N, C-alpha and C positions, 0 to 999 in steps of 0.2 A: 504494500500500500504506500502511495506517495504522500509526502508531508504537505504537498500543495496540489490543488486541482480544482475541478468544477464539481459542485454539488448538484445533483439532480433530485429535486424534491418529489416525494410521492403525493404530496398535497400542494400542488403549485398555486392553487387559489388562496392559500394562506400567506403566500409571499407577496410583499409589497415591492413592486419593481419587476424587473425582467427575470423570471424564474430560470431562464436558460443561461444566465450570466453570473450565477452565484459562485464566488471563489472562496475556497477555504485556504488559509495560510499556515495551518498547523492541524495536527490530528485532534488537538483539543477543540479547535473551532469546528472541525468536522463532527465530533461527538456531540457538541452543543447544537449544531444544525440538525442532526438526526433527532435529537430530543425535541427541538422546536417544531420540526415538521410532523412528528408523530403524536405529540402530547395533545390530548383533547381540550385542555384548558387554554392552550395557546390559540388566540383568535387570529392574529397575524404577526408577521415579523419581517425584518429586513436586515441585510448585512452590508455595512459600509455604504448606505444609501444617502446619508446626509453628513454635513460637516459642522463643526463647532470651532469658531476662531479662538485662538489662545496666543499668549505672548510667551515665546520661548526664553528661558533664562540663559540660554547659550549665546544668542545673538540679539536679544531684546527686541525681536521683530515679531509681527503677527504671522502666524502659521495656521494651517487648516488641519484640524483633527477629525478623522473619520472614525467614529466609534465602531467597534466590531458589530454590535447588534442593537436593533430597535425591536422591542418586544411589547405586544399588547396581549395581556392574559386575563382570564377570568379568575378571580380569587375564590377561595372556599366560601366566602360570604356572598358571592354572586355579583361582586363589583368588578368593573374593568380597571385594570392597573397597567400603566405604561412604564416601561423600564428601558434604560439605556445600559447595555452590558459590555464590558471590556473583559477579554480573556487574556491573562498574563501569567507567566511563571511566578510563583511565590517570591522568588529571589528578586524580581523586578517590581514587586508590589510593596516593598518595605525599604526604608533608607539603609544604605550600606553601613556596616559598622566602621566607625572611624579607625584609621590605621596610621601608624607612625611613618611607614614607608609609602610614598606616593607612586605606586606602580602604574603602568598604563592600564592594566585591568581595573585597578581601583578608580582611576580617573574616569574610565569609561562607565563604570557602575554608578559613580556620582552623577555624571552627565545624564545617563539614562534615567536615573531616579528623578533628577531635576526636571527633565522634559515630561516624564510621566506625571509627576506631581502637578505641573502647570496644566497639562491636558485635563487631568482629573478634576482640578479645581474649577476650570472653565466648564467642564461637563456637569459638575454638581450645581453650579450657578444656573446654567442653561436649563437643567432639569427642574430645579427648584422653582424657577419662573413659570414653568409649565405644569407644576404639580406632578412631576414624574419622579421616578427613583433612578439613581445612578448606582451601579454595582460593578465591582471588580471581582471576577471569579478566577480562582487559581486552581491548580491541580487538586488541592484539598477539597474545595467545594464541588469540583467536577468528579470527585471520587477516583482520581488517577494517582497511582503510586509512582 
């Protein structure tokens, strides 16, 4: 199985956008797409179909963040809930531990965390304005070891 590819939904009417152009960029995204496509409480969903502007701490310029998923689901109480979901490894969802030695790897981790934090802050504000939820899912929440 490839780590990247096109996802062909079994329920294309649930997908918002072109169901022939759904791209997954990791096996974790593929697993989540399969869940969204098959779960009866998912009303509709989309993958990277809209963007949220954010200011990158790296260059202090405005960039476009395309969240992994937009999801509209029916809650157990019978209410519609809208969520924006990002899939990331746990290691990229927490700030790196401070180190005495500034290796390239450590600098890259700090930069990744800085950009992710800026994106997620913008996404939280964007969602709050719309009364949506913003969620970051890692391998832990996805049940992947």
